[in-house]
N, C-alpha and C positions, 0 to 999 in steps of 0.2 A: 504494500500500500504506500501511496505517496506520503511523505512527511508534510505536515500542514504548518505553514509559516505565517506569522503575523509580523508586519513591518511597521513599527511605530516611527514616524518621520520618513515616510517613503519618498517625499519630494526633495529631501536634502541630498547632499553628496553621497553619504553612506547608503541612504535608502535607494538611490538610483543605481549605485554600484551593486547593491544586494539584488535588486531586481534583474540586473544584467546577468548576474551569476545564476540566479534561479531560472531565468529564461534559457540559459545554456544547459541547465540541469533539469529541464522541464519534465522529463519522464519520471523523475523521482520526487519532485517537490511541487507543492500547490500553495499559492498565496491565498489565504482565507480571509485576511483582513489587512487594511493599510490605513494610515492616517497622515494628514497634513495639518499644518497650522493655518495658513491662509492662501497657499498656492493652489487655488482651486482648478485652474486651467491644466496644470501638470497632473494633478491628482485625477482629474477627469480622463486624461489620456491613459494614465496607468490603470484606472479602473476598467476602461474599455478594453485594454490589452490583456489584463490578467484576470478579469471577471471574478473578483473576490466576493465573498458572501457579505462582508461588512466593509464600509468606508466611513471614516470619521474626520470631522473638521473641528479642530480644538479651539480656534478663535471664534468667540461667540458672534462677533459682528459679521465675519465672513460666512459663518454657518447659516445666517439668515438668507444668503444668496445661493445656498448650495443646491437648490432645486434645479436651477438652470443648467449648470455644467454637468449635472448627473442625470440629465434627461435620458430615459431609456434604461437606466440602471435598475435591475430587478432585485438587488440585494438590499440590505438594511443600512440606512445612513444615520450615523450617530453624530452628536455635536457636543461641544463644550470640553473643558479640560478633563472632566470625569470619564469621558469616553475612552481615554487611554487605558484606564484601569479595567474597563469592561472588555476591551480587546485583549489585554494581557491575561485576562482570567478565562478566556473562552475555553470551554471544556474540550473542544475538538482540536485545539492548537497544540502542536508539539514543540515548536521553536518560536521564541519571541525575540525579534531583533529590536533592541532598544537604541534608537538613533535620534532621540529628541534632545535638542540642545538645552542646557540649563537645568535647573531644579524641577522643571515641569514634568520631566520624564521619571522622576524618582518614585512617586507612588505606584506607577505602572510597573517599574522594574521590581519593586518590592512585592507587588501583587503576583507577578509572574513567579518569583522565587517562592512565595508562600504556596502557590498552586503546584509546585513541583515541576515546573517547565524547564526546558533547556533555555537558558537566558543568554543570548549573545549580546554582549554589552559593548557598544561603540562609543557612547558618550561617557565622559569621565565622572560626571556628577554623582551617579548612584553610589559608587564606591568611595569617592572622596567625601561626600556628605554623610553617607549612612553605611559605611563599610561594615561596621559591627552589626547593624540590623540586618543587612542584606546577606552577609555570610552566615549569620545565625539562622535566618529563615531558610536558607538553602540547605543547611545541615539537618534541620528539623524535617523538611519536606522531601528531601532527596533530590532537590533541584540541582542542575548542573550550571555553573557560571562559566561562560567561555568568553575570552576577550576577543574583540574584533580589531582594536587599534593595533597597528603593525608591531609596536615594541612589545606589548604584553603577549600578543600572539606568538612572537618570536621566542619569548621566554618560555611560554607554555609549551611550545613545540620542543625547545631544547631540553626542557625538564623531563621529557619522555625518555631521555638517555640515562636517567638515574632516579634515585629516591629522594624525597624531600629532605631527609636527614643527612644526605650526602652533599647538599649544596653549600658551598663556601660563600659565594656571593652572586648576585645578579648584576649585570652591567647593562644599563639602558643606553642606547645610542641616541644622539641628537644631531640633526643637521647643523645646528648653530644658527639657523635662520639668516636673515639678510645682514645681521650685524656681528657675525662671528669674527670679522676682522676690523670692526669699527673701534674707535676710542670711546671711552665713557662719555666724553663731551658730545661726540657725534651722536651717540645713542640718546642721550638726554634731550637733544634738540631735534631728533629725527621727525620728518614729516609723515603724515598718514600714508602718502604714496610710497615713501621709502620703507616704511614698516610693513606694507602689504606686498612688497616685491620679494616673495619667497623664492629662493634659488632652485628649489627642488620639487616641492609639493604644490599641487593646485587644491587649495582648501578655501573654506568660507572666511570672511574677514575676521571674525572673532578668534578662530583657531589660528589664523595666520599671525595675528598680533601676539597671541600667546606663544607662538614659536619664536617671534622676534624678541620677546622678553625672556624666553625660556621658561615661562610659567607653565607651558604644556608639559615640560619635563618635570617640573616641581609637582604638578598634579599626578603625573605618572608614578613618581616615587611613592606618593600616598596610596595610589591604587595598588601598586605592587605589594605594599605591606599587607593589604587585605586579601588580594587575589592569591598570593603565594605564602601567606602566613609567615612573613619574614620580619625581623626587626629592621628598622630603617638603616642601621649601621652595616647591614649586609647588602645594601643597594648602592651602586655607584653609577655615575653618568660620565660618558665620554662623548666628545664632539666628533662626529664622523661625517664630513662634508658630502661624501659620495652617496650616502643614504642607501647603501647596498647591504651592509650588515645591520639587521634591524634590531638586534640585541643579542646578548650572550649570557650563558650561565657557566660559572666556574665551579667545579666540583672539588671535593676535599683531596682527591688524588692528584690535583693539578691540571686535570683535563678541562679544556674550555670548549663548550659546544655552542656554536653560533648558527643562526638562521639567516641565510642570504637570499636576496631576491630583488627584482626590479622594484622601484618605488611605485607600487600599484596596490590600492586598497582592496581590489577584488581578490587578491591572494589570501589575506587573513580572513576576509568575509567568507570565502568559500571553505576555508579550513574549519571555521566555526560551524558552518552548515553541514559539512560532511563528516565531521569528527565522530568516531575515531578513525574513519577511513579517509582516503584521498581519492579524488577523481581528476580526470583530465580537465585542465582549466582553460580559460580564455585569455589569460595574461601572457605576455611575452616572456620567454625563457631568458635566463641570465647568461650572457656570453662573457665569461670571465676573461678570456684572452683579449677582449677589447677594452678592458677597464684600465689597464696599465698599472695602477697602484691604488691602494686603499689607505687612507690616512686617519689617525686617531690622535686626539689630544685632550687634556683635562680642561674643562671650562673654568674661566676666571670668575670666581664667586663674588669678587668685588664689582666686576662688570655686569654679571648676571645676578643681581641681588635677589630676584624672584626665586631663583633656584636655591640660593642659600636659605631663604625663608622657608622654602618647601621642605628642606631637610629638618629644620627646626620644628615645623608644624607636624611633620610625620612622626617625629620623636615624642612630641607633646600629646598628639592625638586628641581624644575627647571631642569637644565642640570646635577646637581650633581650625580643623580643615574646613568646616562649614563657613566660618568667617573668611578664611583665606580664599576660598573659591568665590563666594558671593561678592566680596569686596573687589576681587579681580574683575568679575563680570561687570560690575557697576563702573569701575574705573576705565575698563576698555571701552565701554559704551560712551563714557565722557570724552575719551580721547578721540574716538571715531566721529564724535559730534563736534570736535574742535574746541572743547572746553578746557582741556589740559594738555600739557606737553607730554611727550612719550615717557620721559623720565619720571613723571609724577604718578604714573600708574602704580609703580611699586611703593612710592611714598604713601599713597592712599591706602594700599593694602596693609602696610606696616602700621599706619595710624589705627586702623580698625583692630588689628591684632593686639595692639597695646591697650586699646580701650575696652577690650573684651576680657571677661573673667571666664576661664575655661571650665566647662561642666562635663560630667561623665554620664554614660549610660542613659542617653536620652531617647524619648519616643520620637516617632516620625513627626508628629505635630510640633514637638519642641524643637526639633532640628530645623523645620521649615520656618518657625518663628525666629530663630537665630539667623537664618538665611535672610529673612525679610529685614531684620534689624541691621545687618551689615549693609544692605542696599540703602536703607534710610540714613545710616551713619555717613556713607559716602555723599549722599545728596545733601545732607545738612552741612557737611564739611565744605562742600563746594559753595553752598549758599552763604555760609559764614565768611568765606574768603573768595569774593567775586573776582579778585585780581589774580587768581591762581595760575592763569595762563600766561601771565607776564613774567 
């Protein structure tokens, strides 16, 4: 029987790539549900092609217009943020692909884990904000948490070569983004266009800015703590400009197992969908003889302050990662709106961390309240200092 897949965030980059993979594996997989926030035109095209049983529009305003682009759709149309939880909990679903940006996808990821699904996690927020809740729910229900992002997929694949107790450390690789060779002054005063000019990956604006600050790697350190049940001091980061070695695992006997591949998100997406098996893929193979050389170097934590904060937050845990993530989201939004300089993204994050008292063992509601507090704190900080861009 075909595996039944739900794609939360089907119109985003990860969602579109997931659909491309499923299209190539169509004899074995069926899309039973998909969701979009407000990109109704693309969702309508996807619905027409994949004929799911359910389609959801999470933006309330856009949902009022959903009847027009879904003309002729015989399935069920859901609306509002709560529709994600409904889709994630569908009894007939086998695999839930979580690709909703921000904290909005967290309740759905948790619902999928509680329902014992295979949860393929693309967005960082579920594990960063609620790693303890999510992993605990998965253990209780028997759910499987599988990473889709390239670095954690690489670690997950490399770990198949040994047992968890044999791992000495995990090494996450980073492209270094557009500022890997920039001075601190050049970074602090970088323009939006410069920060969005990623040398390797084609991603959305928020993720691209996170790559430029190396906040994406900081968040990945926190994710790795929960995904692989590791202390933060067993996780390292190396800048690898070619983005061919997606991450590595060093075992206690000195062996280092790495996963290599072209920079193509369809590879980790397909591995999560077909795990524990592999299938012929649609991505281009790696031609090592054409690469010439692969380079690695240690990131400068004075230059990439977000990464330094990430290690501190990973060691602190509790509610600190919630504040770290939410403050970054708010600060990046302010930067993209032209309200602050690039270098002030990290300043705002640090301010929120300093203003917050860390709490432990929180409920989902409490975690989301702290997330909202961090957003408000950034907004109030900006309102109090209207000259922050100067």
